[in-house]
N, CA, C, O and the ligand as a Tripos MOL2 file, in Angstrom:
@<TRIPOS>MOLECULE
protein
  241   239    61     0     0
PROTEIN
NO_CHARGES

@<TRIPOS>ATOM
      1 N           0.8360   -1.1850    0.0000 N.3       1 MET1
      2 CA          0.0000    0.0000    0.0000 C.3       1 MET1
      3 C           0.8740    1.2390    0.0000 C.2       1 MET1
      4 O           1.8850    1.2980    0.6990 O.2       1 MET1
      5 N           0.4760    2.2330   -0.7930 N.am      2 ALA2
      6 CA          1.2510    3.4740   -0.8600 C.3       2 ALA2
      7 C           1.1250    4.2450    0.4530 C.2       2 ALA2
      8 O           0.0330    4.4310    0.9900 O.2       2 ALA2
      9 N           2.2720    4.6820    0.9430 N.am      3 VAL3
     10 CA          2.3000    5.4180    2.2110 C.3       3 VAL3
     11 C           2.8980    6.7980    1.9550 C.2       3 VAL3
     12 O           3.9180    6.8850    1.2710 O.2       3 VAL3
     13 N           2.3140    7.8790    2.4710 N.am      4 PRO4
     14 CA          2.8720    9.2210    2.2690 C.3       4 PRO4
     15 C           4.2690    9.3270    2.8750 C.2       4 PRO4
     16 O           4.5290    8.8300    3.9710 O.2       4 PRO4
     17 N           5.1570    9.9830    2.1400 N.am      5 LYS5
     18 CA          6.5300   10.1100    2.6190 C.3       5 LYS5
     19 C           6.6380   11.1650    3.7110 C.2       5 LYS5
     20 O           7.4220   11.0330    4.6500 O.2       5 LYS5
     21 N           5.8200   12.2320    3.5630 N.am      6 ARG6
     22 CA          5.8890   13.3320    4.5350 C.3       6 ARG6
     23 C           4.5050   13.6330    5.0860 C.2       6 ARG6
     24 O           3.4840   13.3730    4.4490 O.2       6 ARG6
     25 N           4.5050   14.1820    6.2750 N.am      7 LYS7
     26 CA          3.2600   14.6280    6.8970 C.3       7 LYS7
     27 C           2.7080   15.8200    6.1180 C.2       7 LYS7
     28 O           3.4630   16.7180    5.7470 O.2       7 LYS7
     29 N           1.3920   15.8360    5.8650 N.am      8 THR8
     30 CA          0.7550   16.9770    5.2130 C.3       8 THR8
     31 C           0.6480   18.1210    6.2140 C.2       8 THR8
     32 O           0.0280   17.9800    7.2680 O.2       8 THR8
     33 N           1.2660   19.2700    5.8700 N.am      9 ASN9
     34 CA          1.1970   20.3760    6.8210 C.3       9 ASN9
     35 C          -0.1670   21.0650    6.7430 C.2       9 ASN9
     36 O          -0.9490   20.8390    5.8190 O.2       9 ASN9
     37 N          -0.4230   21.9030    7.7340 N.am     10 GLN10
     38 CA         -1.7560   22.4940    7.8520 C.3      10 GLN10
     39 C          -2.0880   23.3780    6.6600 C.2      10 GLN10
     40 O          -3.2210   23.3600    6.1810 O.2      10 GLN10
     41 N          -1.1130   24.1580    6.1670 N.am     11 ALA11
     42 CA         -1.3740   25.0570    5.0390 C.3      11 ALA11
     43 C          -1.7680   24.2650    3.7970 C.2      11 ALA11
     44 O          -2.6930   24.6530    3.0840 O.2      11 ALA11
     45 N          -1.0900   23.1840    3.5390 N.am     12 ARG12
     46 CA         -1.4020   22.3580    2.3680 C.3      12 ARG12
     47 C          -2.7950   21.7380    2.4960 C.2      12 ARG12
     48 O          -3.5680   21.6940    1.5390 O.2      12 ARG12
     49 N          -3.0830   21.2690    3.6910 N.am     13 LYS13
     50 CA         -4.3960   20.6590    3.9330 C.3      13 LYS13
     51 C          -5.5120   21.6900    3.7280 C.2      13 LYS13
     52 O          -6.5210   21.3990    3.0870 O.2      13 LYS13
     53 N          -5.3240   22.8840    4.2700 N.am     14 LEU14
     54 CA         -6.3690   23.9100    4.1630 C.3      14 LEU14
     55 C          -6.5170   24.3970    2.7310 C.2      14 LEU14
     56 O          -7.6230   24.7150    2.2930 O.2      14 LEU14
     57 N          -5.3990   24.4580    1.9900 N.am     15 LYS15
     58 CA         -5.4940   24.8570    0.5850 C.3      15 LYS15
     59 C          -6.2710   23.8170   -0.2240 C.2      15 LYS15
     60 O          -7.0580   24.1660   -1.1030 O.2      15 LYS15
     61 N          -6.0480   22.5600    0.0760 N.am     16 ARG16
     62 CA         -6.7770   21.4950   -0.6300 C.3      16 ARG16
     63 C          -8.2660   21.5900   -0.3380 C.2      16 ARG16
     64 O          -9.0950   21.3570   -1.2190 O.2      16 ARG16
     65 N          -8.6030   21.9310    0.8970 N.am     17 ARG17
     66 CA        -10.0140   21.9760    1.2870 C.3      17 ARG17
     67 C         -10.6780   23.3010    0.9490 C.2      17 ARG17
     68 O         -11.8550   23.4940    1.2540 O.2      17 ARG17
     69 N          -9.9480   24.2150    0.3250 N.am     18 ALA18
     70 CA        -10.5500   25.4980   -0.0640 C.3      18 ALA18
     71 C         -11.6440   25.2990   -1.1030 C.2      18 ALA18
     72 O         -12.5120   26.1600   -1.2430 O.2      18 ALA18
     73 N         -11.6270   24.1840   -1.8370 N.am     19 HIS19
     74 CA        -12.6010   23.9380   -2.9010 C.3      19 HIS19
     75 C         -13.6990   22.9730   -2.4600 C.2      19 HIS19
     76 O         -14.4970   22.5380   -3.2910 O.2      19 HIS19
     77 N         -13.7580   22.6310   -1.1780 N.am     20 ASP20
     78 CA        -14.6960   21.6090   -0.7160 C.3      20 ASP20
     79 C         -16.0190   22.1630   -0.2210 C.2      20 ASP20
     80 O         -16.8780   21.3990    0.2170 O.2      20 ASP20
     81 N         -16.2020   23.4810   -0.2800 N.am     21 ALA21
     82 CA        -17.4270   24.0600    0.2650 C.3      21 ALA21
     83 C         -18.6280   23.6480   -0.5750 C.2      21 ALA21
     84 O         -18.5260   23.5190   -1.7950 O.2      21 ALA21
     85 N         -19.7750   23.4400    0.0880 N.am     22 LEU22
     86 CA        -20.9980   23.0690   -0.6110 C.3      22 LEU22
     87 C         -21.6190   24.3100   -1.2510 C.2      22 LEU22
     88 O         -21.6500   25.3830   -0.6470 O.2      22 LEU22
     89 N         -22.1070   24.1540   -2.4620 N.am     23 ALA23
     90 CA        -22.7720   25.2700   -3.1430 C.3      23 ALA23
     91 C         -24.2020   25.3850   -2.6190 C.2      23 ALA23
     92 O         -24.8110   24.3720   -2.2740 O.2      23 ALA23
     93 N         -24.7400   26.5850   -2.5550 N.am     24 PRO24
     94 CA        -26.1220   26.7340   -2.0970 C.3      24 PRO24
     95 C         -27.0950   26.1140   -3.0980 C.2      24 PRO24
     96 O         -26.8220   26.0590   -4.2980 O.2      24 PRO24
     97 N         -28.2310   25.6500   -2.5850 N.am     25 ILE25
     98 CA        -29.2610   25.0640   -3.4600 C.3      25 ILE25
     99 C         -29.8700   26.1730   -4.3050 C.2      25 ILE25
    100 O         -30.2820   27.2040   -3.7730 O.2      25 ILE25
    101 N         -29.9290   25.9700   -5.6180 N.am     26 ARG26
    102 CA        -30.5000   26.9760   -6.5150 C.3      26 ARG26
    103 C         -31.9330   26.5910   -6.8470 C.2      26 ARG26
    104 O         -32.2560   25.4230   -7.0620 O.2      26 ARG26
    105 N         -32.7720   27.6000   -6.8810 N.am     27 TYR27
    106 CA        -34.1710   27.3910   -7.1990 C.3      27 TYR27
    107 C         -34.5110   28.1020   -8.5000 C.2      27 TYR27
    108 O         -33.8630   29.0780   -8.8780 O.2      27 TYR27
    109 N         -35.5260   27.6050   -9.1710 N.am     28 SER28
    110 CA        -36.0560   28.3220  -10.3210 C.3      28 SER28
    111 C         -37.5290   28.5840  -10.0600 C.2      28 SER28
    112 O         -38.1520   27.9280   -9.2260 O.2      28 SER28
    113 N         -38.0770   29.5540  -10.7840 N.am     29 LYS29
    114 CA        -39.4650   29.9410  -10.5570 C.3      29 LYS29
    115 C         -40.3830   29.1560  -11.4950 C.2      29 LYS29
    116 O         -40.0570   28.9500  -12.6640 O.2      29 LYS29
    117 N         -41.5100   28.7290  -10.9820 N.am     30 CYS30
    118 CA        -42.5250   28.0770  -11.8070 C.3      30 CYS30
    119 C         -43.1250   29.1200  -12.7460 C.2      30 CYS30
    120 O         -43.4220   30.2420  -12.3370 O.2      30 CYS30
    121 N         -43.2990   28.7320  -14.0110 N.am     31 THR31
    122 CA        -43.8300   29.7010  -14.9790 C.3      31 THR31
    123 C         -45.3200   29.9430  -14.7790 C.2      31 THR31
    124 O         -45.8510   30.9590  -15.2290 O.2      31 THR31
    125 N         -46.0060   29.0050  -14.1000 N.am     32 ARG32
    126 CA        -47.4510   29.1620  -13.9350 C.3      32 ARG32
    127 C         -47.8080   29.8570  -12.6180 C.2      32 ARG32
    128 O         -48.6140   30.7880  -12.6080 O.2      32 ARG32
    129 N         -47.2130   29.4080  -11.5070 N.am     33 CYS33
    130 CA        -47.6440   29.9580  -10.2080 C.3      33 CYS33
    131 C         -46.5440   30.7590   -9.5290 C.2      33 CYS33
    132 O         -46.7570   31.2470   -8.4190 O.2      33 CYS33
    133 N         -45.3770   30.9150  -10.1480 N.am     34 ASN34
    134 CA        -44.2780   31.7330   -9.6340 C.3      34 ASN34
    135 C         -43.7270   31.2670   -8.2880 C.2      34 ASN34
    136 O         -43.0480   32.0350   -7.6080 O.2      34 ASN34
    137 N         -44.0050   30.0280   -7.8910 N.am     35 SER35
    138 CA        -43.3950   29.5570   -6.6520 C.3      35 SER35
    139 C         -42.0130   28.9910   -6.9630 C.2      35 SER35
    140 O         -41.7190   28.6520   -8.1090 O.2      35 SER35
    141 N         -41.1750   28.8920   -5.9480 N.am     36 LEU36
    142 CA        -39.8080   28.4100   -6.1550 C.3      36 LEU36
    143 C         -39.8130   26.8870   -6.2600 C.2      36 LEU36
    144 O         -40.3860   26.2020   -5.4130 O.2      36 LEU36
    145 N         -39.1720   26.3640   -7.3020 N.am     37 THR37
    146 CA        -39.0620   24.9250   -7.4690 C.3      37 THR37
    147 C         -37.6100   24.5790   -7.7780 C.2      37 THR37
    148 O         -36.8120   25.4420   -8.1430 O.2      37 THR37
    149 N         -37.2900   23.3130   -7.6250 N.am     38 LEU38
    150 CA        -35.9690   22.8700   -8.0470 C.3      38 LEU38
    151 C         -35.9380   22.8150   -9.5680 C.2      38 LEU38
    152 O         -36.9360   22.4370  -10.1820 O.2      38 LEU38
    153 N         -34.8230   23.1810  -10.1930 N.am     39 PRO39
    154 CA        -34.7640   23.1530  -11.6510 C.3      39 PRO39
    155 C         -34.9080   21.7290  -12.1970 C.2      39 PRO39
    156 O         -34.4840   20.7680  -11.5550 O.2      39 PRO39
    157 N         -35.4970   21.6000  -13.3670 N.am     40 HIS40
    158 CA        -35.7110   20.3280  -14.0640 C.3      40 HIS40
    159 C         -36.6110   19.3860  -13.2730 C.2      40 HIS40
    160 O         -36.4610   18.1680  -13.3660 O.2      40 HIS40
    161 N         -37.5500   19.9370  -12.4920 N.am     41 SER41
    162 CA        -38.4600   19.0770  -11.7520 C.3      41 SER41
    163 C         -39.8530   19.6930  -11.7590 C.2      41 SER41
    164 O         -40.0200   20.8950  -11.9680 O.2      41 SER41
    165 N         -40.8420   18.8470  -11.5280 N.am     42 ILE42
    166 CA        -42.2400   19.2790  -11.5320 C.3      42 ILE42
    167 C         -42.4820   20.1990  -10.3430 C.2      42 ILE42
    168 O         -41.9660   19.9720   -9.2490 O.2      42 ILE42
    169 N         -43.2790   21.2450  -10.5750 N.am     43 CYS43
    170 CA        -43.6020   22.1830   -9.4970 C.3      43 CYS43
    171 C         -44.4250   21.4650   -8.4280 C.2      43 CYS43
    172 O         -45.4010   20.7810   -8.7380 O.2      43 CYS43
    173 N         -44.0150   21.6310   -7.1480 N.am     44 ASP44
    174 CA        -44.7530   20.9970   -6.0530 C.3      44 ASP44
    175 C         -46.0880   21.6730   -5.8100 C.2      44 ASP44
    176 O         -47.0190   21.0500   -5.3000 O.2      44 ASP44
    177 N         -46.1860   22.9410   -6.1710 N.am     45 ASN45
    178 CA        -47.3820   23.7130   -5.8440 C.3      45 ASN45
    179 C         -48.5200   23.4270   -6.8280 C.2      45 ASN45
    180 O         -49.6530   23.2050   -6.4030 O.2      45 ASN45
    181 N         -48.2370   23.4300   -8.1420 N.am     46 CYS46
    182 CA        -49.3140   23.2760   -9.1210 C.3      46 CYS46
    183 C         -49.1460   22.0460  -10.0070 C.2      46 CYS46
    184 O         -50.0460   21.7490  -10.7930 O.2      46 CYS46
    185 N         -48.0370   21.3200   -9.9160 N.am     47 GLY47
    186 CA        -47.8900   20.0640  -10.6520 C.3      47 GLY47
    187 C         -47.6000   20.2200  -12.1250 C.2      47 GLY47
    188 O         -47.8820   19.3010  -12.8940 O.2      47 GLY47
    189 N         -47.0480   21.3470  -12.5570 N.am     48 THR48
    190 CA        -46.7380   21.5240  -13.9790 C.3      48 THR48
    191 C         -45.2360   21.5100  -14.1920 C.2      48 THR48
    192 O         -44.4600   21.8000  -13.2810 O.2      48 THR48
    193 N         -44.8450   21.1730  -15.3940 N.am     49 TYR49
    194 CA        -43.4530   21.2710  -15.8090 C.3      49 TYR49
    195 C         -43.4440   21.7160  -17.2640 C.2      49 TYR49
    196 O         -44.0500   21.0670  -18.1160 O.2      49 TYR49
    197 N         -42.7650   22.8080  -17.5520 N.am     50 ARG50
    198 CA        -42.6550   23.4150  -18.8800 C.3      50 ARG50
    199 C         -44.0320   23.6220  -19.5160 C.2      50 ARG50
    200 O         -44.2360   23.3240  -20.6930 O.2      50 ARG50
    201 N         -44.9680   24.1350  -18.7230 N.am     51 GLY51
    202 CA        -46.2720   24.4780  -19.2510 C.3      51 GLY51
    203 C         -47.2740   23.3520  -19.3030 C.2      51 GLY51
    204 O         -48.4480   23.5870  -19.5890 O.2      51 GLY51
    205 N         -46.8370   22.1210  -19.0320 N.am     52 ARG52
    206 CA        -47.7750   21.0010  -19.0840 C.3      52 ARG52
    207 C         -48.1150   20.5440  -17.6800 C.2      52 ARG52
    208 O         -47.2330   20.4500  -16.8270 O.2      52 ARG52
    209 N         -49.3980   20.2560  -17.4290 N.am     53 THR53
    210 CA        -49.8070   19.7360  -16.1370 C.3      53 THR53
    211 C         -49.5560   18.2310  -16.1200 C.2      53 THR53
    212 O         -50.1330   17.4820  -16.9090 O.2      53 THR53
    213 N         -48.6960   17.8070  -15.2190 N.am     54 LEU54
    214 CA        -48.2990   16.4010  -15.1740 C.3      54 LEU54
    215 C         -48.7720   15.7040  -13.9180 C.2      54 LEU54
    216 O         -48.8470   14.4760  -13.8780 O.2      54 LEU54
    217 N         -49.0940   16.4820  -12.8830 N.am     55 LEU55
    218 CA        -49.5200   15.9050  -11.6200 C.3      55 LEU55
    219 C         -50.8020   16.5850  -11.1970 C.2      55 LEU55
    220 O         -50.9400   17.7990  -11.3410 O.2      55 LEU55
    221 N         -51.7460   15.8110  -10.6720 N.am     56 ALA56
    222 CA        -52.9370   16.4060  -10.0760 C.3      56 ALA56
    223 C         -52.6250   16.7530   -8.6280 C.2      56 ALA56
    224 O         -52.3910   15.8610   -7.8130 O.2      56 ALA56
    225 N         -52.6210   18.0560   -8.2980 N.am     57 VAL57
    226 CA        -52.3110   18.5230   -6.9540 C.3      57 VAL57
    227 C         -53.6140   18.8860   -6.2620 C.2      57 VAL57
    228 O         -54.4120   19.6740   -6.7710 O.2      57 VAL57
    229 N         -53.8140   18.2890   -5.0790 N.am     58 GLU58
    230 CA        -55.0520   18.5640   -4.3320 C.3      58 GLU58
    231 C         -54.9450   19.9260   -3.6680 C.2      58 GLU58
    232 O         -53.9020   20.2800   -3.1190 O.2      58 GLU58
    233 N         -56.0190   20.6770   -3.7220 N.am     59 ASP59
    234 CA        -56.0750   21.9730   -3.0500 C.3      59 ASP59
    235 C         -56.6650   21.8090   -1.6570 C.2      59 ASP59
    236 O         -57.6650   21.1150   -1.4740 O.2      59 ASP59
    237 N         -56.0420   22.4480   -0.6840 N.am     60 PHE60
    238 CA        -56.5500   22.3600    0.6910 C.3      60 PHE60
    239 C         -57.1530   23.6790    1.1190 C.2      60 PHE60
    240 O         -57.6340   23.8020    2.2450 O.2      60 PHE60
    241 ZN        -46.2570   25.9190  -10.1320 Zn       61 ZN61
@<TRIPOS>BOND
     1     1     2 1
     2     2     3 1
     3     3     4 2
     4     3     5 am
     5     5     6 1
     6     6     7 1
     7     7     8 2
     8     7     9 am
     9     9    10 1
    10    10    11 1
    11    11    12 2
    12    11    13 am
    13    13    14 1
    14    14    15 1
    15    15    16 2
    16    15    17 am
    17    17    18 1
    18    18    19 1
    19    19    20 2
    20    19    21 am
    21    21    22 1
    22    22    23 1
    23    23    24 2
    24    23    25 am
    25    25    26 1
    26    26    27 1
    27    27    28 2
    28    27    29 am
    29    29    30 1
    30    30    31 1
    31    31    32 2
    32    31    33 am
    33    33    34 1
    34    34    35 1
    35    35    36 2
    36    35    37 am
    37    37    38 1
    38    38    39 1
    39    39    40 2
    40    39    41 am
    41    41    42 1
    42    42    43 1
    43    43    44 2
    44    43    45 am
    45    45    46 1
    46    46    47 1
    47    47    48 2
    48    47    49 am
    49    49    50 1
    50    50    51 1
    51    51    52 2
    52    51    53 am
    53    53    54 1
    54    54    55 1
    55    55    56 2
    56    55    57 am
    57    57    58 1
    58    58    59 1
    59    59    60 2
    60    59    61 am
    61    61    62 1
    62    62    63 1
    63    63    64 2
    64    63    65 am
    65    65    66 1
    66    66    67 1
    67    67    68 2
    68    67    69 am
    69    69    70 1
    70    70    71 1
    71    71    72 2
    72    71    73 am
    73    73    74 1
    74    74    75 1
    75    75    76 2
    76    75    77 am
    77    77    78 1
    78    78    79 1
    79    79    80 2
    80    79    81 am
    81    81    82 1
    82    82    83 1
    83    83    84 2
    84    83    85 am
    85    85    86 1
    86    86    87 1
    87    87    88 2
    88    87    89 am
    89    89    90 1
    90    90    91 1
    91    91    92 2
    92    91    93 am
    93    93    94 1
    94    94    95 1
    95    95    96 2
    96    95    97 am
    97    97    98 1
    98    98    99 1
    99    99   100 2
   100    99   101 am
   101   101   102 1
   102   102   103 1
   103   103   104 2
   104   103   105 am
   105   105   106 1
   106   106   107 1
   107   107   108 2
   108   107   109 am
   109   109   110 1
   110   110   111 1
   111   111   112 2
   112   111   113 am
   113   113   114 1
   114   114   115 1
   115   115   116 2
   116   115   117 am
   117   117   118 1
   118   118   119 1
   119   119   120 2
   120   119   121 am
   121   121   122 1
   122   122   123 1
   123   123   124 2
   124   123   125 am
   125   125   126 1
   126   126   127 1
   127   127   128 2
   128   127   129 am
   129   129   130 1
   130   130   131 1
   131   131   132 2
   132   131   133 am
   133   133   134 1
   134   134   135 1
   135   135   136 2
   136   135   137 am
   137   137   138 1
   138   138   139 1
   139   139   140 2
   140   139   141 am
   141   141   142 1
   142   142   143 1
   143   143   144 2
   144   143   145 am
   145   145   146 1
   146   146   147 1
   147   147   148 2
   148   147   149 am
   149   149   150 1
   150   150   151 1
   151   151   152 2
   152   151   153 am
   153   153   154 1
   154   154   155 1
   155   155   156 2
   156   155   157 am
   157   157   158 1
   158   158   159 1
   159   159   160 2
   160   159   161 am
   161   161   162 1
   162   162   163 1
   163   163   164 2
   164   163   165 am
   165   165   166 1
   166   166   167 1
   167   167   168 2
   168   167   169 am
   169   169   170 1
   170   170   171 1
   171   171   172 2
   172   171   173 am
   173   173   174 1
   174   174   175 1
   175   175   176 2
   176   175   177 am
   177   177   178 1
   178   178   179 1
   179   179   180 2
   180   179   181 am
   181   181   182 1
   182   182   183 1
   183   183   184 2
   184   183   185 am
   185   185   186 1
   186   186   187 1
   187   187   188 2
   188   187   189 am
   189   189   190 1
   190   190   191 1
   191   191   192 2
   192   191   193 am
   193   193   194 1
   194   194   195 1
   195   195   196 2
   196   195   197 am
   197   197   198 1
   198   198   199 1
   199   199   200 2
   200   199   201 am
   201   201   202 1
   202   202   203 1
   203   203   204 2
   204   203   205 am
   205   205   206 1
   206   206   207 1
   207   207   208 2
   208   207   209 am
   209   209   210 1
   210   210   211 1
   211   211   212 2
   212   211   213 am
   213   213   214 1
   214   214   215 1
   215   215   216 2
   216   215   217 am
   217   217   218 1
   218   218   219 1
   219   219   220 2
   220   219   221 am
   221   221   222 1
   222   222   223 1
   223   223   224 2
   224   223   225 am
   225   225   226 1
   226   226   227 1
   227   227   228 2
   228   227   229 am
   229   229   230 1
   230   230   231 1
   231   231   232 2
   232   231   233 am
   233   233   234 1
   234   234   235 1
   235   235   236 2
   236   235   237 am
   237   237   238 1
   238   238   239 1
   239   239   240 2
@<TRIPOS>SUBSTRUCTURE
     1 MET1         2 RESIDUE 1 A MET
     2 ALA2         6 RESIDUE 1 A ALA
     3 VAL3        10 RESIDUE 1 A VAL
     4 PRO4        14 RESIDUE 1 A PRO
     5 LYS5        18 RESIDUE 1 A LYS
     6 ARG6        22 RESIDUE 1 A ARG
     7 LYS7        26 RESIDUE 1 A LYS
     8 THR8        30 RESIDUE 1 A THR
     9 ASN9        34 RESIDUE 1 A ASN
    10 GLN10       38 RESIDUE 1 A GLN
    11 ALA11       42 RESIDUE 1 A ALA
    12 ARG12       46 RESIDUE 1 A ARG
    13 LYS13       50 RESIDUE 1 A LYS
    14 LEU14       54 RESIDUE 1 A LEU
    15 LYS15       58 RESIDUE 1 A LYS
    16 ARG16       62 RESIDUE 1 A ARG
    17 ARG17       66 RESIDUE 1 A ARG
    18 ALA18       70 RESIDUE 1 A ALA
    19 HIS19       74 RESIDUE 1 A HIS
    20 ASP20       78 RESIDUE 1 A ASP
    21 ALA21       82 RESIDUE 1 A ALA
    22 LEU22       86 RESIDUE 1 A LEU
    23 ALA23       90 RESIDUE 1 A ALA
    24 PRO24       94 RESIDUE 1 A PRO
    25 ILE25       98 RESIDUE 1 A ILE
    26 ARG26      102 RESIDUE 1 A ARG
    27 TYR27      106 RESIDUE 1 A TYR
    28 SER28      110 RESIDUE 1 A SER
    29 LYS29      114 RESIDUE 1 A LYS
    30 CYS30      118 RESIDUE 1 A CYS
    31 THR31      122 RESIDUE 1 A THR
    32 ARG32      126 RESIDUE 1 A ARG
    33 CYS33      130 RESIDUE 1 A CYS
    34 ASN34      134 RESIDUE 1 A ASN
    35 SER35      138 RESIDUE 1 A SER
    36 LEU36      142 RESIDUE 1 A LEU
    37 THR37      146 RESIDUE 1 A THR
    38 LEU38      150 RESIDUE 1 A LEU
    39 PRO39      154 RESIDUE 1 A PRO
    40 HIS40      158 RESIDUE 1 A HIS
    41 SER41      162 RESIDUE 1 A SER
    42 ILE42      166 RESIDUE 1 A ILE
    43 CYS43      170 RESIDUE 1 A CYS
    44 ASP44      174 RESIDUE 1 A ASP
    45 ASN45      178 RESIDUE 1 A ASN
    46 CYS46      182 RESIDUE 1 A CYS
    47 GLY47      186 RESIDUE 1 A GLY
    48 THR48      190 RESIDUE 1 A THR
    49 TYR49      194 RESIDUE 1 A TYR
    50 ARG50      198 RESIDUE 1 A ARG
    51 GLY51      202 RESIDUE 1 A GLY
    52 ARG52      206 RESIDUE 1 A ARG
    53 THR53      210 RESIDUE 1 A THR
    54 LEU54      214 RESIDUE 1 A LEU
    55 LEU55      218 RESIDUE 1 A LEU
    56 ALA56      222 RESIDUE 1 A ALA
    57 VAL57      226 RESIDUE 1 A VAL
    58 GLU58      230 RESIDUE 1 A GLU
    59 ASP59      234 RESIDUE 1 A ASP
    60 PHE60      238 RESIDUE 1 A PHE
    61 ZN61       241 GROUP 0 **** ****
């Protein structure tokens, strides 16, 4: 098994982890009801995707 020759110092470790941050979740707006939805997915509020109604959503 490959074994590191030298100990990784703190600066090197932190530089490597500079790119590990999680990106924030991005939302897109529904074209029919203007609520926030995840991109490329059916709207939870009205059940449409790209102008077509694909899910019957019960109104409360
Ligand atoms: Zn909608």
